[in-house]
PDB file as gemmi writes it, atoms N, CA and C in Angstrom:
CRYST1    1.000    1.000    1.000  90.00  90.00  90.00 P 1                      
ATOM      1  N   UNK A   1     -15.901  -4.500 -15.453  1.00  0.00           N  
ATOM      2  CA  UNK A   1     -15.532  -5.893 -15.320  1.00  0.00           C  
ATOM      3  C   UNK A   1     -14.164  -6.127 -15.039  1.00  0.00           C  
ATOM      4  N   UNK A   2     -13.809  -6.972 -14.076  1.00  0.00           N  
ATOM      5  CA  UNK A   2     -12.623  -7.171 -13.632  1.00  0.00           C  
ATOM      6  C   UNK A   2     -11.744  -8.310 -14.588  1.00  0.00           C  
ATOM      7  N   UNK A   3     -10.433  -7.735 -15.059  1.00  0.00           N  
ATOM      8  CA  UNK A   3      -9.849  -8.784 -16.019  1.00  0.00           C  
ATOM      9  C   UNK A   3      -9.352  -9.918 -15.250  1.00  0.00           C  
ATOM     10  N   UNK A   4      -9.273 -11.088 -15.990  1.00  0.00           N  
ATOM     11  CA  UNK A   4      -9.083 -12.309 -15.491  1.00  0.00           C  
ATOM     12  C   UNK A   4      -7.342 -12.231 -14.958  1.00  0.00           C  
ATOM     13  N   UNK A   5      -6.554 -11.539 -15.697  1.00  0.00           N  
ATOM     14  CA  UNK A   5      -5.152 -11.639 -15.286  1.00  0.00           C  
ATOM     15  C   UNK A   5      -4.675 -10.162 -15.510  1.00  0.00           C  
ATOM     16  N   UNK A   6      -3.831  -9.714 -14.665  1.00  0.00           N  
ATOM     17  CA  UNK A   6      -3.098  -8.470 -14.680  1.00  0.00           C  
ATOM     18  C   UNK A   6      -1.680  -8.545 -14.242  1.00  0.00           C  
ATOM     19  N   UNK A   7      -1.065  -7.617 -15.067  1.00  0.00           N  
ATOM     20  CA  UNK A   7       0.449  -7.279 -14.744  1.00  0.00           C  
ATOM     21  C   UNK A   7       0.391  -5.936 -14.032  1.00  0.00           C  
ATOM     22  N   UNK A   8       1.057  -5.917 -12.772  1.00  0.00           N  
ATOM     23  CA  UNK A   8       1.295  -4.663 -12.229  1.00  0.00           C  
ATOM     24  C   UNK A   8       2.761  -4.286 -12.323  1.00  0.00           C  
ATOM     25  N   UNK A   9       2.915  -2.893 -12.380  1.00  0.00           N  
ATOM     26  CA  UNK A   9       4.123  -2.282 -12.531  1.00  0.00           C  
ATOM     27  C   UNK A   9       4.462  -1.264 -11.372  1.00  0.00           C  
ATOM     28  N   UNK A  10       5.541  -1.544 -10.761  1.00  0.00           N  
ATOM     29  CA  UNK A  10       6.025  -0.424  -9.751  1.00  0.00           C  
ATOM     30  C   UNK A  10       7.324  -0.230  -9.656  1.00  0.00           C  
ATOM     31  N   UNK A  11       7.764   0.610  -8.915  1.00  0.00           N  
ATOM     32  CA  UNK A  11       9.220   0.932  -8.754  1.00  0.00           C  
ATOM     33  C   UNK A  11       9.530   1.177  -7.243  1.00  0.00           C  
ATOM     34  N   UNK A  12      10.888   0.749  -6.900  1.00  0.00           N  
ATOM     35  CA  UNK A  12      11.413   0.818  -5.689  1.00  0.00           C  
ATOM     36  C   UNK A  12      12.649   1.649  -5.526  1.00  0.00           C  
ATOM     37  N   UNK A  13      13.031   2.127  -4.410  1.00  0.00           N  
ATOM     38  CA  UNK A  13      14.369   2.994  -4.326  1.00  0.00           C  
ATOM     39  C   UNK A  13      15.700   2.241  -4.449  1.00  0.00           C  
ATOM     40  N   UNK A  14      15.488   0.848  -4.055  1.00  0.00           N  
ATOM     41  CA  UNK A  14      16.567  -0.166  -3.981  1.00  0.00           C  
ATOM     42  C   UNK A  14      16.211  -1.496  -4.251  1.00  0.00           C  
ATOM     43  N   UNK A  15      16.988  -2.288  -4.530  1.00  0.00           N  
ATOM     44  CA  UNK A  15      16.786  -3.865  -4.750  1.00  0.00           C  
ATOM     45  C   UNK A  15      16.278  -4.470  -3.364  1.00  0.00           C  
ATOM     46  N   UNK A  16      16.709  -4.278  -2.190  1.00  0.00           N  
ATOM     47  CA  UNK A  16      16.332  -4.864  -1.184  1.00  0.00           C  
ATOM     48  C   UNK A  16      14.794  -4.670  -0.689  1.00  0.00           C  
ATOM     49  N   UNK A  17      14.444  -3.468  -0.967  1.00  0.00           N  
ATOM     50  CA  UNK A  17      12.974  -3.223  -0.786  1.00  0.00           C  
ATOM     51  C   UNK A  17      12.165  -3.948  -1.879  1.00  0.00           C  
ATOM     52  N   UNK A  18      12.646  -4.035  -2.902  1.00  0.00           N  
ATOM     53  CA  UNK A  18      11.829  -4.677  -4.016  1.00  0.00           C  
ATOM     54  C   UNK A  18      11.776  -6.138  -3.762  1.00  0.00           C  
ATOM     55  N   UNK A  19      12.967  -6.802  -3.411  1.00  0.00           N  
ATOM     56  CA  UNK A  19      12.759  -8.186  -2.884  1.00  0.00           C  
ATOM     57  C   UNK A  19      11.997  -8.492  -1.837  1.00  0.00           C  
ATOM     58  N   UNK A  20      12.260  -7.665  -0.844  1.00  0.00           N  
ATOM     59  CA  UNK A  20      11.440  -7.902   0.514  1.00  0.00           C  
ATOM     60  C   UNK A  20       9.852  -7.838   0.152  1.00  0.00           C  
ATOM     61  N   UNK A  21       9.468  -6.780  -0.536  1.00  0.00           N  
ATOM     62  CA  UNK A  21       7.945  -6.754  -0.559  1.00  0.00           C  
ATOM     63  C   UNK A  21       7.574  -7.695  -1.723  1.00  0.00           C  
ATOM     64  N   UNK A  22       8.311  -8.053  -2.672  1.00  0.00           N  
ATOM     65  CA  UNK A  22       7.958  -8.994  -3.727  1.00  0.00           C  
ATOM     66  C   UNK A  22       7.797 -10.403  -2.913  1.00  0.00           C  
ATOM     67  N   UNK A  23       8.748 -10.796  -2.015  1.00  0.00           N  
ATOM     68  CA  UNK A  23       8.605 -12.059  -1.334  1.00  0.00           C  
ATOM     69  C   UNK A  23       7.365 -11.961  -0.427  1.00  0.00           C  
ATOM     70  N   UNK A  24       6.885 -10.976   0.129  1.00  0.00           N  
ATOM     71  CA  UNK A  24       5.876 -10.811   1.058  1.00  0.00           C  
ATOM     72  C   UNK A  24       4.664 -11.271   0.227  1.00  0.00           C  
ATOM     73  N   UNK A  25       4.555 -10.621  -0.974  1.00  0.00           N  
ATOM     74  CA  UNK A  25       3.315 -11.025  -1.829  1.00  0.00           C  
ATOM     75  C   UNK A  25       3.366 -12.406  -2.333  1.00  0.00           C  
ATOM     76  N   UNK A  26       4.522 -12.918  -2.658  1.00  0.00           N  
ATOM     77  CA  UNK A  26       4.517 -14.231  -2.994  1.00  0.00           C  
ATOM     78  C   UNK A  26       4.189 -15.056  -2.106  1.00  0.00           C  
ATOM     79  N   UNK A  27       4.810 -14.995  -0.796  1.00  0.00           N  
ATOM     80  CA  UNK A  27       4.331 -15.772   0.452  1.00  0.00           C  
ATOM     81  C   UNK A  27       2.988 -15.999   0.716  1.00  0.00           C  
ATOM     82  N   UNK A  28       2.388 -14.582   0.554  1.00  0.00           N  
ATOM     83  CA  UNK A  28       0.919 -14.636   0.589  1.00  0.00           C  
ATOM     84  C   UNK A  28       0.008 -15.177  -0.483  1.00  0.00           C  
ATOM     85  N   UNK A  29       0.730 -15.580  -1.490  1.00  0.00           N  
ATOM     86  CA  UNK A  29       0.186 -16.323  -2.751  1.00  0.00           C  
ATOM     87  C   UNK A  29      -0.759 -15.210  -3.403  1.00  0.00           C  
ATOM     88  N   UNK A  30      -0.477 -13.790  -3.316  1.00  0.00           N  
ATOM     89  CA  UNK A  30      -1.378 -12.852  -4.068  1.00  0.00           C  
ATOM     90  C   UNK A  30      -0.719 -12.594  -5.324  1.00  0.00           C  
ATOM     91  N   UNK A  31       0.492 -12.983  -5.732  1.00  0.00           N  
ATOM     92  CA  UNK A  31       1.279 -12.864  -6.953  1.00  0.00           C  
ATOM     93  C   UNK A  31       1.723 -14.041  -7.337  1.00  0.00           C  
ATOM     94  N   UNK A  32       1.953 -14.467  -8.610  1.00  0.00           N  
ATOM     95  CA  UNK A  32       2.653 -15.856  -9.175  1.00  0.00           C  
ATOM     96  C   UNK A  32       4.043 -15.474  -9.408  1.00  0.00           C  
ATOM     97  N   UNK A  33       4.368 -14.254  -9.726  1.00  0.00           N  
ATOM     98  CA  UNK A  33       5.856 -14.126 -10.166  1.00  0.00           C  
ATOM     99  C   UNK A  33       6.123 -12.661  -9.963  1.00  0.00           C  
ATOM    100  N   UNK A  34       7.187 -12.227  -9.490  1.00  0.00           N  
ATOM    101  CA  UNK A  34       7.633 -11.023  -9.489  1.00  0.00           C  
ATOM    102  C   UNK A  34       9.022 -10.706 -10.417  1.00  0.00           C  
ATOM    103  N   UNK A  35       9.061 -10.091 -11.358  1.00  0.00           N  
ATOM    104  CA  UNK A  35      10.373  -9.762 -12.172  1.00  0.00           C  
ATOM    105  C   UNK A  35      10.948  -8.498 -11.548  1.00  0.00           C  
ATOM    106  N   UNK A  36      12.129  -8.514 -10.977  1.00  0.00           N  
ATOM    107  CA  UNK A  36      12.675  -7.506 -10.522  1.00  0.00           C  
ATOM    108  C   UNK A  36      13.946  -7.287 -11.496  1.00  0.00           C  
ATOM    109  N   UNK A  37      13.549  -5.908 -12.224  1.00  0.00           N  
ATOM    110  CA  UNK A  37      14.357  -5.507 -13.291  1.00  0.00           C  
ATOM    111  C   UNK A  37      15.526  -4.778 -12.771  1.00  0.00           C  
ATOM    112  N   UNK A  38      16.608  -4.710 -13.654  1.00  0.00           N  
ATOM    113  CA  UNK A  38      17.775  -3.765 -13.151  1.00  0.00           C  
ATOM    114  C   UNK A  38      17.498  -2.506 -12.982  1.00  0.00           C  
ATOM    115  N   UNK A  39      18.605  -1.894 -12.255  1.00  0.00           N  
ATOM    116  CA  UNK A  39      18.610  -0.393 -12.041  1.00  0.00           C  
ATOM    117  C   UNK A  39      18.276   0.471 -13.376  1.00  0.00           C  
ATOM    118  N   UNK A  40      17.685   1.369 -13.225  1.00  0.00           N  
ATOM    119  CA  UNK A  40      17.231   2.436 -14.191  1.00  0.00           C  
ATOM    120  C   UNK A  40      17.176   3.540 -13.631  1.00  0.00           C  
ATOM    121  N   UNK A  41      17.454   4.673 -14.512  1.00  0.00           N  
ATOM    122  CA  UNK A  41      17.292   6.129 -14.157  1.00  0.00           C  
ATOM    123  C   UNK A  41      15.830   6.580 -14.433  1.00  0.00           C  
ATOM    124  N   UNK A  42      15.389   7.116 -13.322  1.00  0.00           N  
ATOM    125  CA  UNK A  42      14.100   7.778 -13.441  1.00  0.00           C  
ATOM    126  C   UNK A  42      14.042   9.342 -13.403  1.00  0.00           C  
ATOM    127  N   UNK A  43      13.550  10.048 -14.158  1.00  0.00           N  
ATOM    128  CA  UNK A  43      13.379  11.465 -14.143  1.00  0.00           C  
ATOM    129  C   UNK A  43      11.963  11.893 -14.002  1.00  0.00           C  
ATOM    130  N   UNK A  44      11.699  12.788 -13.111  1.00  0.00           N  
ATOM    131  CA  UNK A  44      10.409  13.171 -12.649  1.00  0.00           C  
ATOM    132  C   UNK A  44      10.140  14.402 -12.082  1.00  0.00           C  
ATOM    133  N   UNK A  45       8.953  14.967 -12.155  1.00  0.00           N  
ATOM    134  CA  UNK A  45       8.647  16.363 -11.336  1.00  0.00           C  
ATOM    135  C   UNK A  45       8.214  15.727  -9.867  1.00  0.00           C  
ATOM    136  N   UNK A  46       9.009  16.560  -8.803  1.00  0.00           N  
ATOM    137  CA  UNK A  46       8.248  16.224  -7.608  1.00  0.00           C  
ATOM    138  C   UNK A  46       8.501  17.516  -6.746  1.00  0.00           C  
ATOM    139  N   UNK A  47       7.320  17.772  -6.412  1.00  0.00           N  
ATOM    140  CA  UNK A  47       7.105  19.087  -5.623  1.00  0.00           C  
ATOM    141  C   UNK A  47       7.759  20.406  -6.281  1.00  0.00           C  
ATOM    142  N   UNK A  48       7.362  20.475  -7.577  1.00  0.00           N  
ATOM    143  CA  UNK A  48       8.087  21.522  -8.475  1.00  0.00           C  
ATOM    144  C   UNK A  48       9.375  21.483  -8.920  1.00  0.00           C  
ATOM    145  N   UNK A  49      10.195  20.131  -8.564  1.00  0.00           N  
ATOM    146  CA  UNK A  49      11.518  20.069  -9.050  1.00  0.00           C  
ATOM    147  C   UNK A  49      11.708  19.044  -9.596  1.00  0.00           C  
ATOM    148  N   UNK A  50      12.540  19.122 -10.634  1.00  0.00           N  
ATOM    149  CA  UNK A  50      12.964  17.918 -11.390  1.00  0.00           C  
ATOM    150  C   UNK A  50      14.054  16.917 -10.767  1.00  0.00           C  
ATOM    151  N   UNK A  51      13.605  15.889 -10.405  1.00  0.00           N  
ATOM    152  CA  UNK A  51      14.225  14.844  -9.723  1.00  0.00           C  
ATOM    153  C   UNK A  51      14.875  13.818 -10.671  1.00  0.00           C  
ATOM    154  N   UNK A  52      16.035  13.246 -10.256  1.00  0.00           N  
ATOM    155  CA  UNK A  52      16.802  12.129 -11.022  1.00  0.00           C  
ATOM    156  C   UNK A  52      17.218  11.161 -10.071  1.00  0.00           C  
ATOM    157  N   UNK A  53      16.755   9.959 -10.090  1.00  0.00           N  
ATOM    158  CA  UNK A  53      17.151   9.006  -9.203  1.00  0.00           C  
ATOM    159  C   UNK A  53      17.379   7.409  -9.893  1.00  0.00           C  
ATOM    160  N   UNK A  54      17.985   6.730  -9.127  1.00  0.00           N  
ATOM    161  CA  UNK A  54      18.171   5.301  -9.839  1.00  0.00           C  
ATOM    162  C   UNK A  54      16.958   4.589  -8.939  1.00  0.00           C  
ATOM    163  N   UNK A  55      16.239   3.512  -9.676  1.00  0.00           N  
ATOM    164  CA  UNK A  55      15.245   2.940  -9.317  1.00  0.00           C  
ATOM    165  C   UNK A  55      15.239   1.442  -9.632  1.00  0.00           C  
ATOM    166  N   UNK A  56      14.357   0.794  -9.004  1.00  0.00           N  
ATOM    167  CA  UNK A  56      14.434  -0.766  -9.438  1.00  0.00           C  
ATOM    168  C   UNK A  56      12.920  -0.882  -9.936  1.00  0.00           C  
ATOM    169  N   UNK A  57      12.710  -1.436 -11.263  1.00  0.00           N  
ATOM    170  CA  UNK A  57      11.347  -1.486 -11.509  1.00  0.00           C  
ATOM    171  C   UNK A  57      10.998  -3.132 -11.214  1.00  0.00           C  
ATOM    172  N   UNK A  58       9.765  -3.306 -11.068  1.00  0.00           N  
ATOM    173  CA  UNK A  58       9.269  -4.538 -10.600  1.00  0.00           C  
ATOM    174  C   UNK A  58       7.777  -4.910 -11.480  1.00  0.00           C  
ATOM    175  N   UNK A  59       7.659  -6.043 -12.051  1.00  0.00           N  
ATOM    176  CA  UNK A  59       6.488  -6.394 -12.754  1.00  0.00           C  
ATOM    177  C   UNK A  59       5.944  -7.555 -11.970  1.00  0.00           C  
ATOM    178  N   UNK A  60       4.774  -7.447 -11.528  1.00  0.00           N  
ATOM    179  CA  UNK A  60       3.966  -8.628 -10.744  1.00  0.00           C  
ATOM    180  C   UNK A  60       2.918  -9.184 -11.581  1.00  0.00           C  
ATOM    181  N   UNK A  61       3.001 -10.563 -11.762  1.00  0.00           N  
ATOM    182  CA  UNK A  61       1.788 -11.098 -12.345  1.00  0.00           C  
ATOM    183  C   UNK A  61       0.855 -11.711 -11.338  1.00  0.00           C  
ATOM    184  N   UNK A  62      -0.489 -11.467 -11.735  1.00  0.00           N  
ATOM    185  CA  UNK A  62      -1.317 -12.120 -10.937  1.00  0.00           C  
ATOM    186  C   UNK A  62      -2.849 -12.176 -11.547  1.00  0.00           C  
ATOM    187  N   UNK A  63      -3.748 -12.484 -10.690  1.00  0.00           N  
ATOM    188  CA  UNK A  63      -5.181 -12.512 -11.312  1.00  0.00           C  
ATOM    189  C   UNK A  63      -5.937 -11.240 -10.957  1.00  0.00           C  
ATOM    190  N   UNK A  64      -6.787 -10.871 -11.783  1.00  0.00           N  
ATOM    191  CA  UNK A  64      -7.608  -9.700 -11.598  1.00  0.00           C  
ATOM    192  C   UNK A  64      -8.256  -9.632 -10.253  1.00  0.00           C  
ATOM    193  N   UNK A  65      -8.760 -10.695  -9.629  1.00  0.00           N  
ATOM    194  CA  UNK A  65      -9.200 -10.763  -8.301  1.00  0.00           C  
ATOM    195  C   UNK A  65      -8.379 -10.147  -7.257  1.00  0.00           C  
ATOM    196  N   UNK A  66      -6.950 -10.324  -7.454  1.00  0.00           N  
ATOM    197  CA  UNK A  66      -5.882 -10.041  -6.433  1.00  0.00           C  
ATOM    198  C   UNK A  66      -5.472  -8.752  -6.552  1.00  0.00           C  
ATOM    199  N   UNK A  67      -5.799  -8.000  -7.546  1.00  0.00           N  
ATOM    200  CA  UNK A  67      -5.231  -6.741  -7.751  1.00  0.00           C  
ATOM    201  C   UNK A  67      -5.387  -5.555  -6.636  1.00  0.00           C  
ATOM    202  N   UNK A  68      -6.535  -5.588  -6.179  1.00  0.00           N  
ATOM    203  CA  UNK A  68      -6.836  -4.590  -5.102  1.00  0.00           C  
ATOM    204  C   UNK A  68      -6.094  -4.751  -3.768  1.00  0.00           C  
ATOM    205  N   UNK A  69      -6.078  -6.139  -3.415  1.00  0.00           N  
ATOM    206  CA  UNK A  69      -5.312  -6.500  -2.223  1.00  0.00           C  
ATOM    207  C   UNK A  69      -3.739  -6.448  -2.535  1.00  0.00           C  
ATOM    208  N   UNK A  70      -3.122  -6.577  -3.610  1.00  0.00           N  
ATOM    209  CA  UNK A  70      -1.618  -6.266  -3.911  1.00  0.00           C  
ATOM    210  C   UNK A  70      -1.504  -4.802  -3.902  1.00  0.00           C  
ATOM    211  N   UNK A  71      -2.355  -3.901  -4.384  1.00  0.00           N  
ATOM    212  CA  UNK A  71      -2.063  -2.619  -4.374  1.00  0.00           C  
ATOM    213  C   UNK A  71      -2.114  -2.146  -2.925  1.00  0.00           C  
ATOM    214  N   UNK A  72      -3.048  -2.727  -2.236  1.00  0.00           N  
ATOM    215  CA  UNK A  72      -3.253  -2.073  -0.913  1.00  0.00           C  
ATOM    216  C   UNK A  72      -1.848  -2.389  -0.026  1.00  0.00           C  
ATOM    217  N   UNK A  73      -1.375  -3.612  -0.173  1.00  0.00           N  
ATOM    218  CA  UNK A  73      -0.270  -4.214   0.558  1.00  0.00           C  
ATOM    219  C   UNK A  73       1.123  -3.239  -0.024  1.00  0.00           C  
ATOM    220  N   UNK A  74       1.089  -3.080  -1.340  1.00  0.00           N  
ATOM    221  CA  UNK A  74       2.330  -2.162  -1.766  1.00  0.00           C  
ATOM    222  C   UNK A  74       2.145  -0.799  -1.146  1.00  0.00           C  
ATOM    223  N   UNK A  75       1.089  -0.055  -1.250  1.00  0.00           N  
ATOM    224  CA  UNK A  75       0.803   1.212  -0.437  1.00  0.00           C  
ATOM    225  C   UNK A  75       1.379   1.015   0.763  1.00  0.00           C  
ATOM    226  N   UNK A  76       1.021   0.017   1.700  1.00  0.00           N  
ATOM    227  CA  UNK A  76       1.232   0.002   3.301  1.00  0.00           C  
ATOM    228  C   UNK A  76       2.667  -0.056   3.223  1.00  0.00           C  
ATOM    229  N   UNK A  77       3.316  -0.893   2.477  1.00  0.00           N  
ATOM    230  CA  UNK A  77       4.786  -1.357   2.772  1.00  0.00           C  
ATOM    231  C   UNK A  77       5.842  -0.601   1.919  1.00  0.00           C  
ATOM    232  N   UNK A  78       5.450   0.125   0.982  1.00  0.00           N  
ATOM    233  CA  UNK A  78       6.255   0.939   0.074  1.00  0.00           C  
ATOM    234  C   UNK A  78       6.886   2.158   0.955  1.00  0.00           C  
ATOM    235  N   UNK A  79       8.144   2.528   0.751  1.00  0.00           N  
ATOM    236  CA  UNK A  79       8.833   3.699   1.470  1.00  0.00           C  
ATOM    237  C   UNK A  79       8.515   4.834   0.722  1.00  0.00           C  
ATOM    238  N   UNK A  80       7.991   4.893  -0.523  1.00  0.00           N  
ATOM    239  CA  UNK A  80       7.778   6.051  -1.151  1.00  0.00           C  
ATOM    240  C   UNK A  80       6.262   6.749  -0.588  1.00  0.00           C  
ATOM    241  N   UNK A  81       6.344   7.869  -0.558  1.00  0.00           N  
ATOM    242  CA  UNK A  81       4.929   8.623  -0.209  1.00  0.00           C  
ATOM    243  C   UNK A  81       3.957   8.264  -1.245  1.00  0.00           C  
ATOM    244  N   UNK A  82       4.418   8.401  -2.430  1.00  0.00           N  
ATOM    245  CA  UNK A  82       3.545   8.359  -3.661  1.00  0.00           C  
ATOM    246  C   UNK A  82       4.105   7.284  -4.497  1.00  0.00           C  
ATOM    247  N   UNK A  83       4.028   5.984  -4.238  1.00  0.00           N  
ATOM    248  CA  UNK A  83       4.639   5.168  -5.132  1.00  0.00           C  
ATOM    249  C   UNK A  83       3.723   4.945  -6.384  1.00  0.00           C  
ATOM    250  N   UNK A  84       4.616   4.794  -7.540  1.00  0.00           N  
ATOM    251  CA  UNK A  84       4.018   4.307  -8.883  1.00  0.00           C  
ATOM    252  C   UNK A  84       3.467   2.821  -8.763  1.00  0.00           C  
ATOM    253  N   UNK A  85       2.081   2.747  -8.924  1.00  0.00           N  
ATOM    254  CA  UNK A  85       1.559   1.250  -8.943  1.00  0.00           C  
ATOM    255  C   UNK A  85       0.637   1.371 -10.031  1.00  0.00           C  
ATOM    256  N   UNK A  86       0.840   0.669 -11.268  1.00  0.00           N  
ATOM    257  CA  UNK A  86      -0.070   0.742 -12.175  1.00  0.00           C  
ATOM    258  C   UNK A  86      -0.533  -0.743 -12.520  1.00  0.00           C  
ATOM    259  N   UNK A  87      -1.705  -0.798 -13.040  1.00  0.00           N  
ATOM    260  CA  UNK A  87      -2.253  -2.091 -13.376  1.00  0.00           C  
ATOM    261  C   UNK A  87      -2.483  -2.173 -14.905  1.00  0.00           C  
ATOM    262  N   UNK A  88      -1.809  -3.165 -15.528  1.00  0.00           N  
ATOM    263  CA  UNK A  88      -2.171  -3.615 -17.009  1.00  0.00           C  
ATOM    264  C   UNK A  88      -2.767  -4.680 -17.151  1.00  0.00           C  
ATOM    265  N   UNK A  89      -4.212  -4.482 -17.478  1.00  0.00           N  
ATOM    266  CA  UNK A  89      -5.085  -5.845 -17.838  1.00  0.00           C  
ATOM    267  C   UNK A  89      -4.295  -6.652 -18.792  1.00  0.00           C  
ATOM    268  N   UNK A  90      -4.243  -7.903 -18.748  1.00  0.00           N  
ATOM    269  CA  UNK A  90      -3.976  -8.993 -19.647  1.00  0.00           C  
ATOM    270  C   UNK A  90      -5.096  -9.194 -20.412  1.00  0.00           C  
ATOM    271  N   UNK A  91      -5.054  -9.064 -21.752  1.00  0.00           N  
ATOM    272  CA  UNK A  91      -6.107  -9.314 -22.758  1.00  0.00           C  
ATOM    273  C   UNK A  91      -5.963 -10.937 -23.199  1.00  0.00           C  
ATOM    274  N   UNK A  92      -4.704 -11.185 -23.317  1.00  0.00           N  
ATOM    275  CA  UNK A  92      -4.660 -12.538 -23.926  1.00  0.00           C  
ATOM    276  C   UNK A  92      -2.877 -13.058 -23.555  1.00  0.00           C  
ATOM    277  N   UNK A  93      -2.858 -14.386 -23.486  1.00  0.00           N  
ATOM    278  CA  UNK A  93      -1.747 -14.834 -23.140  1.00  0.00           C  
ATOM    279  C   UNK A  93      -1.567 -16.239 -23.444  1.00  0.00           C  
ATOM    280  N   UNK A  94      -0.439 -16.985 -23.245  1.00  0.00           N  
ATOM    281  CA  UNK A  94      -0.332 -18.322 -23.442  1.00  0.00           C  
ATOM    282  C   UNK A  94      -1.060 -19.034 -22.546  1.00  0.00           C  
ATOM    283  N   UNK A  95      -1.996 -20.016 -23.022  1.00  0.00           N  
ATOM    284  CA  UNK A  95      -2.847 -20.525 -21.975  1.00  0.00           C  
ATOM    285  C   UNK A  95      -2.076 -21.436 -20.919  1.00  0.00           C  
ATOM    286  N   UNK A  96      -0.902 -22.107 -21.109  1.00  0.00           N  
ATOM    287  CA  UNK A  96      -0.246 -22.918 -20.160  1.00  0.00           C  
ATOM    288  C   UNK A  96       0.268 -21.880 -19.118  1.00  0.00           C  
ATOM    289  N   UNK A  97       0.671 -20.635 -19.522  1.00  0.00           N  
ATOM    290  CA  UNK A  97       1.275 -19.683 -18.588  1.00  0.00           C  
ATOM    291  C   UNK A  97       0.214 -19.215 -17.724  1.00  0.00           C  
ATOM    292  N   UNK A  98      -1.031 -18.827 -18.121  1.00  0.00           N  
ATOM    293  CA  UNK A  98      -2.176 -18.330 -17.638  1.00  0.00           C  
ATOM    294  C   UNK A  98      -2.630 -19.245 -16.615  1.00  0.00           C  
ATOM    295  N   UNK A  99      -2.621 -20.529 -16.937  1.00  0.00           N  
ATOM    296  CA  UNK A  99      -3.089 -21.451 -16.127  1.00  0.00           C  
ATOM    297  C   UNK A  99      -2.371 -21.899 -14.980  1.00  0.00           C  
ATOM    298  N   UNK A 100      -0.803 -21.356 -15.115  1.00  0.00           N  
ATOM    299  CA  UNK A 100      -0.042 -21.430 -13.969  1.00  0.00           C  
ATOM    300  C   UNK A 100      -0.252 -20.335 -13.031  1.00  0.00           C  
ATOM    301  N   UNK A 101      -0.594 -19.128 -13.535  1.00  0.00           N  
ATOM    302  CA  UNK A 101      -0.537 -18.137 -12.732  1.00  0.00           C  
ATOM    303  C   UNK A 101      -1.859 -18.255 -11.766  1.00  0.00           C  
ATOM    304  N   UNK A 102      -2.817 -18.720 -12.377  1.00  0.00           N  
ATOM    305  CA  UNK A 102      -4.318 -18.945 -11.716  1.00  0.00           C  
ATOM    306  C   UNK A 102      -4.086 -20.037 -10.674  1.00  0.00           C  
ATOM    307  N   UNK A 103      -3.136 -21.086 -10.756  1.00  0.00           N  
ATOM    308  CA  UNK A 103      -2.875 -22.116  -9.905  1.00  0.00           C  
ATOM    309  C   UNK A 103      -2.038 -21.675  -8.752  1.00  0.00           C  
ATOM    310  N   UNK A 104      -1.008 -20.835  -9.001  1.00  0.00           N  
ATOM    311  CA  UNK A 104      -0.081 -20.154  -8.208  1.00  0.00           C  
ATOM    312  C   UNK A 104      -0.636 -19.258  -7.040  1.00  0.00           C  
ATOM    313  N   UNK A 105      -1.855 -18.551  -7.350  1.00  0.00           N  
ATOM    314  CA  UNK A 105      -2.097 -17.670  -6.349  1.00  0.00           C  
ATOM    315  C   UNK A 105      -3.528 -18.177  -5.862  1.00  0.00           C  
ATOM    316  N   UNK A 106      -3.806 -17.539  -4.519  1.00  0.00           N  
ATOM    317  CA  UNK A 106      -4.795 -17.985  -3.902  1.00  0.00           C  
ATOM    318  C   UNK A 106      -6.225 -17.153  -4.329  1.00  0.00           C  
TER     319      UNK A 106                                                      
END                                                                             
């Protein structure tokens, strides 16, 4: 069952890419809001090596119906070979906010 609303989490190597792709998703009305969070330090294993990099986290608010298209666009436009893209289904929220999300996307 598709959730009515979802929060997508992803990371980018820099703020410019985060803003560019977030704007694209907003202009296409696939997301209602993009929260671009400050720089963070990410540690992860990649090709058997421990990596440590600065990244920008982004939270995208949308409807469940738009999640597949948002993920597809993120994968197409993202500079990472294997971008972290996670969907967090929204079980509940403030009704006025959820109404705004619904009205803000196509």
